[in-house]
C-alpha positions in Angstrom: 15.1 74.9 -29.8 15.6 76.9 -33.1 12.9 74.0 -34.0 10.3 75.5 -31.1 10.8 78.9 -32.4 9.7 78.0 -35.7 6.8 76.0 -34.7 5.8 79.4 -32.8 6.4 81.7 -35.8 3.7 79.5 -37.6 1.0 79.4 -35.1 -1.7 82.4 -35.1 -4.3 82.8 -33.0 -7.6 81.3 -33.9 -9.3 84.9 -33.6 -7.2 86.2 -36.2 -8.9 83.7 -38.3 -12.1 84.0 -37.3 -11.7 88.0 -37.7 -10.7 87.4 -41.4 -13.7 85.3 -41.9 -15.8 87.6 -40.5 -14.5 90.7 -42.7 -14.7 88.6 -46.2 -18.1 87.4 -45.2 -18.9 91.1 -44.6 -17.5 92.0 -47.8 -19.2 89.6 -49.8 -22.7 90.8 -48.0 -21.9 94.5 -48.3 -21.5 93.7 -52.1 -24.6 91.7 -52.4 -26.7 93.9 -50.5 -25.7 97.1 -52.2 -26.1 96.0 -55.7 -30.0 94.9 -54.5 -30.5 98.2 -52.7 -29.4 100.0 -55.7 -31.5 98.1 -58.2 -34.1 97.9 -56.8 -34.2 101.8 -55.7 -33.4 103.2 -59.0 -34.6 99.9 -61.4 -31.3 99.8 -62.8 -30.4 96.5 -62.8 -27.2 96.1 -65.2 -26.0 99.7 -64.6 -22.3 99.6 -64.9 -21.9 101.9 -62.1 -23.3 99.8 -59.7 -22.0 96.3 -61.0 -18.3 98.5 -61.2 -18.4 99.2 -57.7 -20.1 95.9 -56.0 -18.6 93.4 -57.6 -14.9 93.9 -56.0 -16.7 93.4 -52.9 -18.3 90.7 -53.8 -15.3 88.8 -55.9 -12.9 90.0 -52.7 -15.2 88.4 -50.6 -15.8 85.0 -52.0 -12.1 84.8 -53.0 -10.9 85.6 -49.5 -13.8 83.2 -47.9 -11.9 80.5 -50.2 -8.3 81.4 -49.6 -9.3 81.4 -45.6 -10.7 77.8 -45.9 -8.1 76.5 -47.7 -5.7 78.0 -45.3 -7.4 76.6 -42.2 -7.5 73.3 -44.0 -3.8 73.2 -44.5 -3.2 74.4 -41.1 -5.1 71.5 -39.5 -3.4 69.3 -41.6 -0.2 71.0 -40.4 -1.3 70.3 -37.0 -2.1 66.4 -37.3 1.6 65.8 -38.6 
């Protein structure tokens, strides 16, 4: 019986992973759109202020998408076993 409980602990509904995917994609898109909007509007492509604001959005979005994909692959391999 403990084996069944352990299996249930590691099982998450797919909706949780899709919410995470949407969140990380939105972070990335918001960062890119914010950067280009500000740069086009104010003509400041290398302004340290907008880089400081947009790069964490873009960075966390990219890292989150990568980690989410690695998690998905590990989960699929675990299900095959």
